[in-house]
C-alpha positions in Angstrom: 4.8 19.8 0.8 2.9 19.7 -2.5 0.8 16.6 -3.2 0.9 16.3 -7.0 -2.0 13.9 -7.1 -4.4 16.4 -5.7 -2.6 19.7 -6.6 -2.7 20.8 -2.9 0.0 21.7 -0.4 0.0 19.6 2.8 1.0 21.1 6.1 1.6 19.0 9.2 1.3 20.6 12.6 4.1 22.6 14.1 5.8 22.4 17.4 3.4 20.8 19.8 0.6 20.4 17.3 -0.6 17.5 15.1 -2.9 19.6 12.8 -3.2 18.7 9.2 -4.0 21.5 6.7 -4.2 21.5 2.9 -4.0 24.6 0.6 -5.8 24.4 -2.8 -4.5 27.7 -4.1 -7.5 29.6 -2.7 -8.0 28.6 0.9 -6.6 26.5 3.7 -8.7 23.5 4.9 -8.1 21.8 8.2 -8.3 18.0 7.8 -9.4 15.7 10.6 -8.3 12.2 9.6 -9.0 9.2 11.9 -5.4 8.5 12.2 -2.6 11.0 12.4 1.1 11.3 13.5 1.4 12.4 17.1 2.4 15.9 18.1 6.1 16.4 17.7 8.3 18.7 19.8 10.5 21.6 18.7 13.6 20.1 20.5 15.7 17.5 18.9 15.5 16.4 15.3 12.8 18.1 13.3 10.5 16.0 11.1 10.9 16.1 7.3 8.3 15.9 4.5 8.9 14.9 0.9 6.8 14.0 -2.1 7.5 10.5 -3.5 6.8 11.0 -7.2 7.2 7.4 -8.1 4.7 6.3 -5.4 2.5 9.4 -5.8 2.5 10.1 -2.0 3.5 12.6 0.6 5.9 11.2 3.3 6.6 12.5 6.8 9.7 11.1 8.5 11.2 11.4 12.0 10.9 14.2 14.5 11.1 14.2 18.3 8.6 13.2 21.0 9.3 13.7 24.7 13.0 14.4 24.0 13.6 11.2 22.0 14.1 11.0 18.3 11.6 9.0 16.3 12.1 7.1 13.1 8.5 6.9 12.1 7.5 7.2 8.5 3.9 8.3 7.8 2.2 8.4 4.3 -0.5 10.9 3.6 -3.4 10.4 1.2 -6.7 12.4 1.0 -8.2 10.0 3.6 -5.5 10.4 6.2 -2.2 9.1 7.4 -0.8 5.6 7.4 2.1 4.6 9.6 4.9 2.7 7.7 6.2 3.0 4.2 
């Protein structure tokens, strides 16, 4: 997902991972925020990311943990993730 504020692409994890990576057009950088969404599984609903242009933020919604769907919404900024919208 592109973060228009910073001009970077934000990548969250993958199945079984909670990694955060950003791409600035030249290289990937792993981020290690103090707070982050938990690892999500590849079974069940997949999480979705979108950029909120009006709010200037990257959003991560949903996914599945331990076989159960989540309805969590996380907001990314350069300092890390915040749970809630």
